C-alpha positions as CSV (number, residue, x, y, z in Angstrom):
1,X,89.2,107.7,88.8
2,X,88.2,105.4,91.6
3,X,90.7,104.9,94.4
4,X,92.4,101.5,94.5
5,X,91.2,99.2,97.4
6,X,93.3,99.1,100.5
7,X,95.3,95.9,100.8
8,X,95.9,94.3,104.2
9,X,98.1,91.4,105.2
10,X,96.9,89.8,108.4
11,X,99.3,88.6,111.1
12,X,97.9,86.5,113.9
13,X,99.8,85.0,116.8
14,X,99.4,82.5,119.6
15,X,102.0,81.6,122.1
16,X,102.0,77.8,122.3
17,X,101.5,74.8,120.0
18,X,98.6,73.7,122.1
19,X,96.8,77.0,121.6
20,X,97.6,76.8,117.9
21,X,96.0,73.4,117.5
22,X,92.9,74.4,119.5
23,X,92.6,77.7,117.8
24,X,92.3,79.4,121.2
25,X,92.5,83.1,120.7
26,X,92.8,82.9,116.9
27,X,89.1,83.2,116.2
28,X,88.9,86.4,118.1
29,X,91.9,87.9,116.4
30,X,90.6,86.8,112.9
31,X,87.2,88.4,113.6
32,X,88.7,91.6,114.8
33,X,91.0,91.9,111.7
34,X,88.2,90.9,109.3
35,X,85.8,93.4,110.9
36,X,88.4,96.1,110.8
37,X,89.2,95.4,107.1
38,X,85.5,95.6,106.3
39,X,85.2,98.9,108.1
40,X,88.0,100.3,105.9
41,X,86.7,98.6,102.7
42,X,90.1,96.8,102.5
43,X,91.0,93.4,100.9
44,X,92.8,90.9,103.1
45,X,95.3,89.5,100.5
46,X,97.2,87.2,102.9
47,X,96.9,85.8,106.3
48,X,99.8,84.4,108.4
49,X,99.4,82.7,111.8
50,X,102.4,82.4,114.1
51,X,102.5,79.6,116.7
52,X,105.5,80.6,118.7
53,X,107.3,79.3,121.7
54,X,108.4,81.7,124.4
55,X,111.9,80.3,124.2
56,X,112.4,81.0,120.5
57,X,113.1,84.3,118.7
58,X,112.4,83.0,115.2
59,X,109.3,84.5,113.6
60,X,109.1,82.8,110.1
61,X,105.4,83.7,109.6
62,X,106.0,87.3,110.5
63,X,108.9,87.4,108.0
64,X,106.6,86.0,105.3
65,X,103.9,88.5,106.2
66,X,106.3,91.4,106.0
67,X,107.7,90.1,102.7
68,X,104.3,89.9,101.1
69,X,103.4,93.4,102.4
70,X,106.6,94.7,100.8
71,X,106.0,93.0,97.5
72,X,102.5,94.3,97.2
73,X,102.6,97.6,99.1
74,X,100.0,96.3,101.5
75,X,99.6,97.2,105.1
76,X,100.3,94.7,107.9
77,X,97.4,94.4,110.3
78,X,97.5,92.8,113.7
79,X,94.6,92.4,116.2
80,X,96.3,93.5,119.4
81,X,99.5,95.6,119.7
82,X,99.3,95.7,123.5
83,X,100.0,92.0,123.8
84,X,103.2,92.4,121.8
85,X,104.4,95.6,123.5
86,X,107.1,93.7,125.4
87,X,108.0,91.4,122.6
88,X,111.4,92.9,121.5
89,X,111.8,90.7,118.5
90,X,108.4,91.6,117.1
91,X,108.8,95.3,117.7
92,X,112.3,95.6,116.4
93,X,111.4,93.6,113.3
94,X,108.4,95.7,112.6
95,X,110.3,99.0,113.3
96,X,113.1,98.1,110.8
97,X,110.9,96.6,108.1
98,X,109.7,99.8,106.6
99,X,106.2,98.2,106.2
100,X,103.1,100.2,107.0
101,X,101.0,98.7,109.8
102,X,97.8,99.0,111.7
103,X,96.7,97.5,115.0
104,X,93.0,97.0,115.5
105,X,93.1,97.6,119.3
106,X,95.3,100.7,118.8
107,X,94.5,102.2,115.4
108,X,96.1,105.4,116.4
109,X,99.5,103.7,116.8
110,X,102.1,104.6,114.3
111,X,105.8,104.3,113.5
112,X,106.6,106.6,116.4
113,X,104.6,104.5,118.9
114,X,106.3,101.3,117.8
115,X,109.6,103.2,117.8
116,X,109.2,104.2,121.4
117,X,108.2,100.7,122.4
118,X,111.2,99.4,120.5
119,X,113.5,101.8,122.2
120,X,112.3,100.6,125.6
121,X,112.8,97.0,124.4
122,X,116.2,97.8,123.1
123,X,117.2,99.4,126.4
124,X,116.2,96.2,128.2
125,X,118.3,94.2,125.8
126,X,121.3,96.6,126.3
127,X,120.9,96.3,130.0
128,X,121.1,92.6,129.8
129,X,124.1,92.9,127.4
130,X,125.8,95.3,129.8
131,X,125.3,92.9,132.8
132,X,126.7,90.0,130.7
133,X,129.8,92.0,129.8
134,X,130.3,92.9,133.4
135,X,130.1,89.3,134.3
136,X,132.6,88.3,131.6
137,X,134.9,91.1,132.8
138,X,134.7,89.7,136.3
139,X,135.4,86.2,135.0
140,X,138.4,87.5,133.1
141,X,139.7,89.2,136.2
142,X,139.6,85.8,137.9
143,X,141.9,84.4,135.2
144,X,139.3,82.7,133.0
145,X,140.3,82.8,129.3
146,X,137.6,84.2,127.1
147,X,137.0,84.2,123.3
148,X,139.4,83.4,120.4
149,X,142.6,85.4,120.5
150,X,142.9,85.0,116.7
151,X,139.3,86.1,116.0
152,X,140.1,89.5,114.6
153,X,142.9,88.2,112.4
154,X,140.6,85.4,111.1
155,X,137.9,87.9,110.2
156,X,140.5,90.1,108.3
157,X,141.8,87.0,106.5
158,X,138.3,86.1,105.5
159,X,137.9,89.4,103.8
160,X,134.9,90.7,105.9
161,X,133.7,94.2,105.4
162,X,132.8,95.7,102.1
163,X,132.8,92.3,100.4
164,X,130.4,91.0,103.0
165,X,128.1,94.0,102.5
166,X,128.1,93.5,98.7
167,X,127.4,89.8,99.2
168,X,124.4,90.6,101.4
169,X,122.9,93.0,98.9
170,X,123.3,90.4,96.1
171,X,121.8,87.7,98.3
172,X,118.8,89.9,99.0
173,X,118.3,90.6,95.3
174,X,118.6,86.9,94.5
175,X,116.1,86.0,97.2
176,X,113.6,88.6,95.8
177,X,114.1,87.2,92.3
178,X,113.6,83.6,93.6
179,X,110.4,84.7,95.3
180,X,109.0,86.1,92.0
181,X,110.1,83.2,89.8
182,X,106.8,81.2,90.3
183,X,104.8,84.4,89.8
184,X,106.4,85.0,86.4
185,X,105.8,81.3,85.4
186,X,102.1,81.9,86.1
187,X,102.1,85.2,84.3
188,X,103.6,83.5,81.2
189,X,101.2,80.7,81.4
190,X,98.4,83.3,81.2
191,X,99.8,84.3,77.8
192,X,101.9,87.4,78.9
193,X,105.1,86.6,77.0
194,X,106.7,90.0,76.2
195,X,108.6,92.1,78.7
196,X,106.0,94.9,78.4
197,X,103.1,92.5,78.9
198,X,104.8,90.9,82.0
199,X,105.5,94.3,83.5
200,X,101.9,95.3,83.0
201,X,100.6,92.1,84.6
202,X,103.0,92.5,87.6
203,X,101.7,96.0,88.1
204,X,98.1,94.9,87.7
205,X,98.6,92.3,90.5
206,X,100.0,94.9,92.8
207,X,103.5,93.4,93.0
208,X,106.3,95.9,93.6
209,X,109.9,95.9,92.5
210,X,112.5,95.2,95.2
211,X,112.9,99.0,95.7
212,X,109.1,99.5,96.0
213,X,108.4,100.9,92.5
214,X,106.4,99.9,89.5
215,X,107.7,97.5,86.9
216,X,109.1,98.6,83.6
217,X,110.4,96.7,80.6
218,X,114.0,97.1,81.8
219,X,113.3,96.0,85.4
220,X,111.5,92.8,84.2
221,X,114.5,92.1,81.9
222,X,116.9,92.5,84.8
223,X,114.6,90.2,86.9
224,X,114.6,87.5,84.3
225,X,118.4,87.6,84.0
226,X,118.8,87.4,87.7
227,X,116.4,84.4,88.0
228,X,118.4,82.7,85.3
229,X,121.6,83.2,87.2
230,X,120.0,82.0,90.5
231,X,118.8,78.9,88.7
232,X,122.1,78.4,87.0
233,X,120.7,79.0,83.5
234,X,123.3,81.5,82.5
235,X,123.0,85.2,81.8
């Protein structure tokens, strides 16, 4: 049997809105990724371009790229890892995502490489946190009142803990279902009406379950029920 084609999700990045509008640096990144994909006989199934400000930690395009890679089992590809080696947000997000990745300029890089970079970045963050705590302690010693004295009691009264964890798991499952709702609408429009037919089409499109597996009749049924609950259509 022929091996399935590799699937790549491209992630490109520029640092300022001016560079994003001008395309400065993006063409080179795109060429590098496309040439790399061609050399590996891979399909680029998605492309995400981040125009980020140095003062903001939000990376919405990165989040979308990682999400697509998770859904399809694709590999995230970036042009230059060395430019991001000091970007703690990027490294920690990539490290914790569980998504496979490749860097064109450092194709030998792996999870260990990024893990080491992330540890260095984390140490820098912890050093900043430690200095902040020391400054707060010094302020407290001078008589400055810090924080909310009722904070712990408020958290306990709000029922944080196991309930919060369960809510987070449910929210993640609901978000995954919402992401796939339009996909299922398209699949049904193509004439795949039964659970078995929908499962087959999801697998054919390379879309994975939330746990990274293949779709079965039961998992499609569970997905449809969750989409109904998310949309308030009942169970």
